[in-house]
MIVO-430127 format. One record per atom (N, C-alpha, C): residue number from 1; residue in one letter; atom name; x, y, z. Coordinates in nm, 3 decimals. Layout:
NUM,A,CA,X,Y,Z
...
// end
This chain:
1,M,N,-3.261,2.811,-9.345
1,M,CA,-3.382,2.800,-9.423
1,M,C,-3.476,2.912,-9.377
2,G,N,-3.528,2.987,-9.470
2,G,CA,-3.617,3.098,-9.440
2,G,C,-3.756,3.050,-9.404
3,V,N,-3.842,3.146,-9.372
3,V,CA,-3.979,3.113,-9.335
3,V,C,-4.051,3.048,-9.452
4,C,N,-4.034,3.102,-9.572
4,C,CA,-4.102,3.046,-9.689
4,C,C,-4.053,2.905,-9.719
5,G,N,-3.921,2.883,-9.705
5,G,CA,-3.866,2.751,-9.729
5,G,C,-3.915,2.651,-9.627
6,R,N,-3.924,2.692,-9.500
6,R,CA,-3.972,2.603,-9.394
6,R,C,-4.119,2.571,-9.417
7,K,N,-4.197,2.672,-9.456
7,K,CA,-4.339,2.651,-9.481
7,K,C,-4.359,2.554,-9.596
8,A,N,-4.281,2.572,-9.703
8,A,CA,-4.292,2.482,-9.817
8,A,C,-4.250,2.341,-9.778
9,A,N,-4.145,2.329,-9.693
9,A,CA,-4.100,2.197,-9.651
9,A,C,-4.205,2.129,-9.564
10,L,N,-4.272,2.205,-9.476
10,L,CA,-4.375,2.147,-9.392
10,L,C,-4.496,2.105,-9.475
11,E,N,-4.535,2.188,-9.572
11,E,CA,-4.648,2.152,-9.655
11,E,C,-4.614,2.034,-9.745
12,H,N,-4.487,2.022,-9.782
12,H,CA,-4.445,1.910,-9.865
12,H,C,-4.458,1.778,-9.790
13,R,N,-4.431,1.780,-9.659
13,R,CA,-4.440,1.658,-9.579
13,R,C,-4.582,1.629,-9.532
14,G,N,-4.679,1.711,-9.571
14,G,CA,-4.818,1.683,-9.534
14,G,C,-4.865,1.760,-9.413
15,H,N,-4.786,1.851,-9.361
15,H,CA,-4.826,1.930,-9.246
15,H,C,-4.912,2.046,-9.295
16,L,N,-4.997,2.095,-9.206
16,L,CA,-5.082,2.208,-9.238
16,L,C,-5.053,2.317,-9.137
17,I,N,-5.019,2.435,-9.184
17,I,CA,-4.991,2.547,-9.096
17,I,C,-5.118,2.629,-9.084
18,V,N,-5.167,2.646,-8.961
18,V,CA,-5.292,2.717,-8.938
18,V,C,-5.260,2.849,-8.871
19,R,N,-5.295,2.958,-8.937
19,R,CA,-5.273,3.090,-8.881
19,R,C,-5.390,3.180,-8.915
20,R,N,-5.408,3.283,-8.836
20,R,CA,-5.502,3.387,-8.871
20,R,C,-5.427,3.492,-8.950
21,A,N,-5.502,3.577,-9.019
21,A,CA,-5.438,3.686,-9.090
21,A,C,-5.380,3.783,-8.988
22,G,N,-5.256,3.820,-9.004
22,G,CA,-5.191,3.909,-8.908
22,G,C,-5.145,3.831,-8.787
23,R,N,-5.131,3.900,-8.677
23,R,CA,-5.087,3.834,-8.554
23,R,C,-5.207,3.795,-8.472
24,G,N,-5.193,3.693,-8.394
24,G,CA,-5.301,3.647,-8.309
24,G,C,-5.288,3.498,-8.285
25,P,N,-5.373,3.446,-8.200
25,P,CA,-5.365,3.303,-8.171
25,P,C,-5.408,3.221,-8.292
26,P,N,-5.357,3.099,-8.301
26,P,CA,-5.394,3.015,-8.416
26,P,C,-5.538,2.970,-8.405
27,L,N,-5.594,2.930,-8.517
27,L,CA,-5.730,2.878,-8.521
27,L,C,-5.735,2.739,-8.460
28,P,N,-5.849,2.701,-8.400
28,P,CA,-5.860,2.564,-8.349
28,P,C,-5.870,2.465,-8.463
29,P,N,-5.837,2.339,-8.437
29,P,CA,-5.849,2.238,-8.542
29,P,C,-5.993,2.225,-8.590
30,R,N,-6.013,2.195,-8.718
30,R,CA,-6.147,2.191,-8.774
30,R,C,-6.222,2.064,-8.738
31,G,N,-6.157,1.959,-8.698
31,G,CA,-6.223,1.833,-8.672
31,G,C,-6.305,1.833,-8.545
32,M,N,-6.284,1.925,-8.454
32,M,CA,-6.350,1.925,-8.325
32,M,C,-6.468,2.021,-8.320
33,A,N,-6.513,2.073,-8.431
33,A,CA,-6.623,2.168,-8.431
33,A,C,-6.752,2.097,-8.394
34,G,N,-6.835,2.162,-8.314
34,G,CA,-6.964,2.107,-8.279
34,G,C,-6.962,2.011,-8.162
35,T,N,-6.854,2.002,-8.089
35,T,CA,-6.849,1.913,-7.975
35,T,C,-6.825,1.994,-7.848
36,V,N,-6.884,1.947,-7.740
36,V,CA,-6.862,2.004,-7.608
36,V,C,-6.820,1.890,-7.518
37,L,N,-6.703,1.902,-7.457
37,L,CA,-6.645,1.798,-7.372
37,L,C,-6.629,1.666,-7.449
38,G,N,-6.604,1.676,-7.580
38,G,CA,-6.584,1.558,-7.662
38,G,C,-6.713,1.486,-7.699
39,V,N,-6.828,1.548,-7.672
39,V,CA,-6.957,1.486,-7.697
39,V,C,-7.031,1.570,-7.799
40,G,N,-7.095,1.507,-7.895
40,G,CA,-7.166,1.579,-8.000
40,G,C,-7.302,1.630,-7.956
41,A,N,-7.370,1.695,-8.050
41,A,CA,-7.500,1.755,-8.021
41,A,C,-7.609,1.651,-8.000
42,G,N,-7.595,1.533,-8.060
42,G,CA,-7.697,1.430,-8.047
42,G,C,-7.716,1.383,-7.904
43,V,N,-7.607,1.374,-7.830
43,V,CA,-7.617,1.332,-7.689
43,V,C,-7.693,1.435,-7.609
44,F,N,-7.670,1.563,-7.637
44,F,CA,-7.742,1.667,-7.565
44,F,C,-7.890,1.669,-7.603
45,I,N,-7.922,1.639,-7.730
45,I,CA,-8.062,1.634,-7.771
45,I,C,-8.133,1.518,-7.702
46,L,N,-8.068,1.402,-7.695
46,L,CA,-8.129,1.289,-7.626
46,L,C,-8.144,1.315,-7.476
47,A,N,-8.045,1.378,-7.416
47,A,CA,-8.055,1.409,-7.273
47,A,C,-8.169,1.508,-7.247
48,L,N,-8.181,1.610,-7.332
48,L,CA,-8.289,1.707,-7.316
48,L,C,-8.425,1.640,-7.337
49,L,N,-8.435,1.551,-7.433
49,L,CA,-8.559,1.479,-7.459
49,L,C,-8.601,1.398,-7.337
50,W,N,-8.507,1.319,-7.280
50,W,CA,-8.544,1.233,-7.170
50,W,C,-8.567,1.309,-7.039
51,V,N,-8.495,1.416,-7.018
51,V,CA,-8.520,1.498,-6.898
51,V,C,-8.658,1.560,-6.906
52,S,N,-8.694,1.613,-7.024
52,S,CA,-8.827,1.674,-7.037
52,S,C,-8.937,1.569,-7.028
53,V,N,-8.916,1.449,-7.084
53,V,CA,-9.016,1.343,-7.075
53,V,C,-9.034,1.298,-6.931
54,L,N,-8.926,1.282,-6.859
54,L,CA,-8.938,1.241,-6.719
54,L,C,-9.005,1.349,-6.634
55,L,N,-8.977,1.475,-6.664
55,L,CA,-9.043,1.584,-6.592
55,L,C,-9.193,1.585,-6.621
56,L,N,-9.228,1.567,-6.748
56,L,CA,-9.370,1.563,-6.782
56,L,C,-9.439,1.440,-6.723
57,C,N,-9.368,1.326,-6.715
57,C,CA,-9.426,1.207,-6.653
57,C,C,-9.454,1.230,-6.505
58,V,N,-9.363,1.298,-6.437
58,V,CA,-9.386,1.328,-6.296
58,V,C,-9.504,1.423,-6.279
59,L,N,-9.513,1.524,-6.366
59,L,CA,-9.624,1.619,-6.357
59,L,C,-9.758,1.554,-6.392
60,L,N,-9.760,1.469,-6.494
60,L,CA,-9.885,1.404,-6.534
60,L,C,-9.926,1.292,-6.440
61,S,N,-9.833,1.238,-6.362
61,S,CA,-9.871,1.134,-6.266
61,S,C,-9.954,1.191,-6.152
62,R,N,-9.947,1.322,-6.132
62,R,CA,-10.027,1.388,-6.028
62,R,C,-10.167,1.424,-6.078
63,A,N,-10.188,1.415,-6.210
63,A,CA,-10.316,1.453,-6.268
63,A,C,-10.420,1.345,-6.238
64,S,N,-10.546,1.380,-6.259
64,S,CA,-10.654,1.284,-6.235
64,S,C,-10.726,1.256,-6.367
65,G,N,-10.790,1.142,-6.374
65,G,CA,-10.869,1.107,-6.491
65,G,C,-10.784,1.049,-6.602
66,A,N,-10.824,1.081,-6.728
66,A,CA,-10.759,1.024,-6.846
66,A,C,-10.620,1.083,-6.869
67,A,N,-10.593,1.202,-6.815
67,A,CA,-10.461,1.265,-6.833
67,A,C,-10.352,1.184,-6.765
68,R,N,-10.388,1.108,-6.663
68,R,CA,-10.289,1.028,-6.592
68,R,C,-10.234,0.917,-6.682
69,F,N,-10.316,0.864,-6.772
69,F,CA,-10.272,0.754,-6.858
69,F,C,-10.197,0.803,-6.982
70,S,N,-10.189,0.934,-7.003
70,S,CA,-10.112,0.986,-7.117
70,S,C,-9.961,0.973,-7.095
71,V,N,-9.923,0.937,-6.973
71,V,CA,-9.782,0.914,-6.942
71,V,C,-9.729,0.797,-7.026
72,I,N,-9.812,0.696,-7.048
72,I,CA,-9.771,0.579,-7.125
72,I,C,-9.739,0.620,-7.269
73,F,N,-9.828,0.701,-7.330
73,F,CA,-9.806,0.745,-7.468
73,F,C,-9.684,0.837,-7.478
74,L,N,-9.664,0.919,-7.376
74,L,CA,-9.549,1.009,-7.374
74,L,C,-9.418,0.929,-7.368
75,F,N,-9.418,0.825,-7.285
75,F,CA,-9.298,0.742,-7.272
75,F,C,-9.269,0.669,-7.403
76,F,N,-9.370,0.609,-7.463
76,F,CA,-9.348,0.537,-7.589
76,F,C,-9.311,0.633,-7.703
77,G,N,-9.362,0.754,-7.701
77,G,CA,-9.322,0.854,-7.800
77,G,C,-9.174,0.887,-7.787
78,A,N,-9.127,0.900,-7.662
78,A,CA,-8.985,0.927,-7.640
78,A,C,-8.899,0.809,-7.683
79,V,N,-8.948,0.687,-7.663
79,V,CA,-8.874,0.568,-7.707
79,V,C,-8.864,0.566,-7.860
80,I,N,-8.973,0.600,-7.928
80,I,CA,-8.972,0.602,-8.075
80,I,C,-8.877,0.709,-8.128
81,I,N,-8.882,0.830,-8.069
81,I,CA,-8.793,0.938,-8.112
81,I,C,-8.648,0.900,-8.088
82,T,N,-8.618,0.839,-7.974
82,T,CA,-8.481,0.797,-7.943
82,T,C,-8.433,0.691,-8.041
83,S,N,-8.519,0.594,-8.071
83,S,CA,-8.477,0.489,-8.165
83,S,C,-8.456,0.544,-8.305
84,V,N,-8.538,0.640,-8.348
84,V,CA,-8.517,0.702,-8.479
84,V,C,-8.385,0.778,-8.482
85,L,N,-8.356,0.853,-8.377
85,L,CA,-8.230,0.929,-8.372
85,L,C,-8.108,0.838,-8.365
86,L,N,-8.121,0.722,-8.302
86,L,CA,-8.007,0.631,-8.292
86,L,C,-7.989,0.546,-8.417
87,L,N,-8.098,0.511,-8.484
87,L,CA,-8.088,0.423,-8.601
87,L,C,-8.056,0.497,-8.730
88,F,N,-8.087,0.624,-8.738
88,F,CA,-8.060,0.702,-8.859
88,F,C,-7.969,0.820,-8.827
89,P,N,-7.840,0.795,-8.803
89,P,CA,-7.749,0.907,-8.771
89,P,C,-7.719,0.991,-8.895
90,R,N,-7.687,1.116,-8.873
90,R,CA,-7.655,1.207,-8.983
90,R,C,-7.515,1.183,-9.038
91,A,N,-7.419,1.161,-8.953
91,A,CA,-7.279,1.147,-8.995
91,A,C,-7.244,0.999,-9.007
92,G,N,-7.128,0.973,-9.063
92,G,CA,-7.081,0.836,-9.075
92,G,C,-7.039,0.781,-8.940
93,E,N,-7.020,0.651,-8.935
93,E,CA,-6.982,0.588,-8.809
93,E,C,-6.839,0.624,-8.770
94,F,N,-6.753,0.636,-8.869
94,F,CA,-6.614,0.669,-8.842
94,F,C,-6.586,0.809,-8.894
95,P,N,-6.521,0.893,-8.815
95,P,CA,-6.492,1.029,-8.861
95,P,C,-6.388,1.030,-8.972
96,A,N,-6.388,1.136,-9.049
96,A,CA,-6.291,1.150,-9.157
96,A,C,-6.151,1.167,-9.097
97,P,N,-6.049,1.116,-9.162
97,P,CA,-5.913,1.132,-9.108
97,P,C,-5.873,1.278,-9.108
98,E,N,-5.812,1.318,-8.998
98,E,CA,-5.774,1.457,-8.981
98,E,C,-5.634,1.482,-9.034
99,V,N,-5.613,1.602,-9.082
99,V,CA,-5.482,1.644,-9.128
99,V,C,-5.404,1.691,-9.007
100,E,N,-5.277,1.654,-8.998
100,E,CA,-5.194,1.696,-8.886
100,E,C,-5.177,1.847,-8.888
101,V,N,-5.199,1.910,-8.774
101,V,CA,-5.193,2.055,-8.765
101,V,C,-5.062,2.096,-8.699
102,K,N,-4.990,2.182,-8.763
102,K,CA,-4.865,2.235,-8.709
102,K,C,-4.892,2.379,-8.670
103,I,N,-4.884,2.408,-8.542
103,I,CA,-4.910,2.543,-8.492
103,I,C,-4.778,2.615,-8.479
104,V,N,-4.769,2.733,-8.540
104,V,CA,-4.648,2.812,-8.539
104,V,C,-4.672,2.933,-8.449
105,D,N,-4.586,2.952,-8.350
105,D,CA,-4.598,3.065,-8.257
105,D,C,-4.504,3.175,-8.302
106,D,N,-4.559,3.280,-8.363
106,D,CA,-4.477,3.390,-8.411
106,D,C,-4.437,3.487,-8.299
107,F,N,-4.514,3.491,-8.192
107,F,CA,-4.492,3.591,-8.087
107,F,C,-4.426,3.529,-7.964
108,F,N,-4.338,3.430,-7.985
108,F,CA,-4.277,3.356,-7.875
108,F,C,-4.190,3.445,-7.787
109,I,N,-4.100,3.521,-7.847
109,I,CA,-4.007,3.604,-7.770
109,I,C,-4.082,3.720,-7.704
110,G,N,-4.173,3.781,-7.776
110,G,CA,-4.251,3.891,-7.718
110,G,C,-4.333,3.848,-7.599
111,R,N,-4.382,3.724,-7.601
111,R,CA,-4.461,3.672,-7.488
111,R,C,-4.375,3.662,-7.363
112,Y,N,-4.249,3.617,-7.378
112,Y,CA,-4.160,3.606,-7.263
112,Y,C,-4.113,3.743,-7.214
113,V,N,-4.094,3.838,-7.305
113,V,CA,-4.061,3.974,-7.263
113,V,C,-4.176,4.034,-7.182
114,L,N,-4.299,4.013,-7.230
114,L,CA,-4.416,4.062,-7.158
114,L,C,-4.430,3.994,-7.023
115,L,N,-4.400,3.865,-7.015
115,L,CA,-4.405,3.794,-6.888
115,L,C,-4.301,3.847,-6.790
116,A,N,-4.180,3.876,-6.838
116,A,CA,-4.075,3.931,-6.751
116,A,C,-4.114,4.071,-6.703
117,F,N,-4.169,4.152,-6.791
117,F,CA,-4.211,4.288,-6.756
117,F,C,-4.322,4.285,-6.649
118,L,N,-4.422,4.200,-6.669
118,L,CA,-4.531,4.191,-6.571
118,L,C,-4.484,4.130,-6.440
119,S,N,-4.388,4.040,-6.443
119,S,CA,-4.333,3.983,-6.320
119,S,C,-4.257,4.089,-6.241
120,A,N,-4.182,4.175,-6.310
120,A,CA,-4.111,4.283,-6.242
120,A,C,-4.208,4.382,-6.179
121,I,N,-4.315,4.414,-6.250
121,I,CA,-4.417,4.505,-6.193
121,I,C,-4.484,4.441,-6.073
122,F,N,-4.514,4.312,-6.080
122,F,CA,-4.575,4.242,-5.967
122,F,C,-4.483,4.243,-5.844
123,L,N,-4.355,4.214,-5.864
123,L,CA,-4.262,4.214,-5.751
123,L,C,-4.244,4.354,-5.693
124,G,N,-4.240,4.456,-5.779
124,G,CA,-4.231,4.594,-5.730
124,G,C,-4.354,4.634,-5.652
125,S,N,-4.472,4.595,-5.699
125,S,CA,-4.596,4.625,-5.626
125,S,C,-4.600,4.552,-5.493
126,L,N,-4.553,4.428,-5.491
126,L,CA,-4.549,4.353,-5.366
126,L,C,-4.456,4.418,-5.266
127,F,N,-4.343,4.470,-5.313
127,F,CA,-4.250,4.540,-5.226
127,F,C,-4.313,4.668,-5.170
128,L,N,-4.386,4.743,-5.255
128,L,CA,-4.452,4.865,-5.206
128,L,C,-4.562,4.834,-5.106
129,V,N,-4.635,4.726,-5.126
129,V,CA,-4.736,4.687,-5.028
129,V,C,-4.670,4.651,-4.897
130,L,N,-4.556,4.584,-4.903
130,L,CA,-4.484,4.547,-4.781
130,L,C,-4.440,4.672,-4.706
131,I,N,-4.392,4.771,-4.777
131,I,CA,-4.344,4.894,-4.712
131,I,C,-4.458,4.974,-4.652
132,H,N,-4.566,4.992,-4.728
132,H,CA,-4.671,5.084,-4.684
132,H,C,-4.772,5.023,-4.589
133,H,N,-4.793,4.892,-4.591
133,H,CA,-4.897,4.834,-4.507
133,H,C,-4.842,4.745,-4.396
134,V,N,-4.744,4.667,-4.423
134,V,CA,-4.693,4.576,-4.322
134,V,C,-4.594,4.648,-4.230
135,L,N,-4.507,4.732,-4.285
135,L,CA,-4.407,4.801,-4.205
135,L,C,-4.448,4.945,-4.172
136,E,N,-4.578,4.967,-4.161
136,E,CA,-4.626,5.102,-4.131
136,E,C,-4.589,5.139,-3.988
137,P,N,-4.534,5.257,-3.970
137,P,CA,-4.493,5.296,-3.833
137,P,C,-4.614,5.320,-3.743
138,I,N,-4.597,5.291,-3.615
138,I,CA,-4.701,5.315,-3.515
138,I,C,-4.658,5.436,-3.435
139,Y,N,-4.738,5.539,-3.444
139,Y,CA,-4.705,5.665,-3.375
139,Y,C,-4.766,5.664,-3.236
140,A,N,-4.695,5.730,-3.139
140,A,CA,-4.744,5.739,-3.002
140,A,C,-4.857,5.841,-2.996
141,K,N,-4.955,5.813,-2.908
141,K,CA,-5.066,5.905,-2.891
141,K,C,-5.020,6.023,-2.807
142,P,N,-5.067,6.139,-2.838
142,P,CA,-5.025,6.255,-2.757
142,P,C,-5.084,6.248,-2.616
143,L,N,-5.005,6.291,-2.520
143,L,CA,-5.051,6.290,-2.381
143,L,C,-5.142,6.409,-2.357
144,R,N,-5.245,6.386,-2.279
144,R,CA,-5.336,6.497,-2.245
144,R,C,-5.281,6.566,-2.121
145,S,N,-5.276,6.696,-2.128
145,S,CA,-5.234,6.770,-2.007
145,S,C,-5.349,6.862,-1.969
146,Y,N,-5.390,6.859,-1.842
146,Y,CA,-5.502,6.941,-1.793
146,Y,C,-5.453,7.062,-1.725
// end
């Protein structure tokens, strides 16, 4: 079965082949966009909000007069913003079902040839380092004659 036949067979079974134009690594799956360590942007916004509120509370607790009591309003403002962000999410509760991604490696043999070539160069360099630095001859110092 040729490449076109295999591609048609994979697409017929519901697989999706993801490639860039020309040669190069495949594209990442589209379902994971916008996440860092599996966590979305909303968690980072809430963390930034509460870290900044706690920092401002610590700074305003050192103030004197009426500014000291603004900590209460700042805290309740952060509670209101957090509740709004949690109660009105932008996306649905359940993510959309993802299409199975089939990654095709076109440069498989070339990668192993390159690995063998670089391994041979590494071993040759290691041998040269052994010869020139570890097995370096020690010459006798010339005797002084007066």
